[in-house]
C-alpha positions, -999 to 999 in steps of 0.1 A, spaced: -654 -746 -500 -649 -710 -514 -617 -698 -535 -617 -663 -546 -584 -671 -569 -564 -637 -583 -537 -638 -609 -509 -622 -594 -473 -607 -607 -466 -604 -567 -484 -609 -535 -475 -620 -496 -491 -619 -459 -476 -611 -429 -486 -615 -391 -477 -585 -368 -450 -574 -394 -432 -609 -398 -438 -622 -436 -449 -654 -439 -454 -662 -474 -443 -643 -509 -445 -655 -543 -440 -637 -579 -461 -646 -608 -486 -672 -597 -524 -673 -579 -532 -655 -548 -564 -674 -533 -584 -668 -503 -598 -699 -489 -629 -707 -475 -641 -738 -457 -678 -744 -452 -697 -764 -425 -698 -801 -448 -671 -798 -469 -648 -827 -470 -612 -837 -481 -623 -851 -511 -640 -811 -513 -606 -799 -509 -587 -822 -532 -613 -816 -561 -604 -779 -552 -573 -782 -555 -568 -798 -589 -589 -775 -603 -570 -745 -591 -535 -761 -601 -547 -767 -633 -569 -740 -642 -558 -720 -673 -560 -683 -669 -523 -670 -685 -519 -657 -719 -499 -674 -746 -485 -656 -773 -514 -650 -788 -530 -630 -756 -552 -663 -755 -555 -677 -719 -546 -708 -727 -517 -713 -700 -519 -731 -666 -494 -724 -637 -473 -751 -643 -468 -738 -681 -456 -704 -666 -441 -717 -636 -462 -700 -615 -465 -702 -577 -501 -699 -552 -495 -683 -524 -528 -695 -500 -549 -676 -471 -578 -687 -452 -608 -666 -451 -638 -678 -437 -654 -644 -444 -663 -658 -478 -693 -672 -462 -708 -642 -453 -747 -641 -447 -757 -607 -462 -792 -605 -454 -785 -580 -430 -763 -552 -429 -745 -570 -402 -730 -599 -422 -731 -633 -400 -707 -662 -404 -728 -693 -394 -719 -707 -430 -684 -714 -421 -668 -744 -407 -658 -738 -369 -618 -739 -368 -616 -777 -358 -634 -787 -390 -621 -759 -411 -580 -767 -402 -581 -798 -417 -591 -790 -447 -574 -760 -452 -539 -779 -442 -557 -805 -468 -562 -781 -496 -522 -770 -490 -510 -807 -490 -528 -815 -522 -519 -786 -539 -481 -794 -525 -491 -831 -540 -499 -818 -577 -467 -799 -579 -472 -768 -565 -460 -765 -525 -477 -734 -512 -469 -703 -494 -500 -692 -469 -503 -673 -440 -521 -682 -406 -552 -696 -402 -572 -680 -381 -546 -649 -373 -550 -608 -383 -531 -614 -418 -520 -586 -441 -525 -596 -477 -505 -577 -506 -508 -582 -538 -510 -569 -576 -534 -585 -593 -524 -593 -631 -558 -585 -660 -571 -582 -632 -576 -616 -637 -601 -635 -606 -616 -662 -605 -649 -673 -583 -653 -708 -576 -672 -732 -551 -677 -766 -551 -712 -766 -548 -713 -754 -587 -680 -775 -598 
């Protein structure tokens, strides 16, 4: 499982002009699921993200967590995080098929909610428009294979 976590001051996702989710201060998470990923990986990823300390404290140090700043989550499925770019036309065979990816995406959402951060989210498989204001900018790449 891979995630791109952006610290944002605001973010939103729409599909066909319909607003599906919007947050203020928090994390925009682009989440990719691969073949072979498990529910345990989804739970581990959610725990890691929800406990990241990447907000600045009064001394300008990145010591504060999502909980400390009363932040929010916006999660968007992103199969292209598993793009194979060996050629000029990316392939996506490393991304899990929907029958595997959807339950793991939903498990990630559920675990975030269980941890106290009920996420706003996009629509799996939809053509989404994602808007964000990256704060910092701070962008963190996470991969369960490296955690």
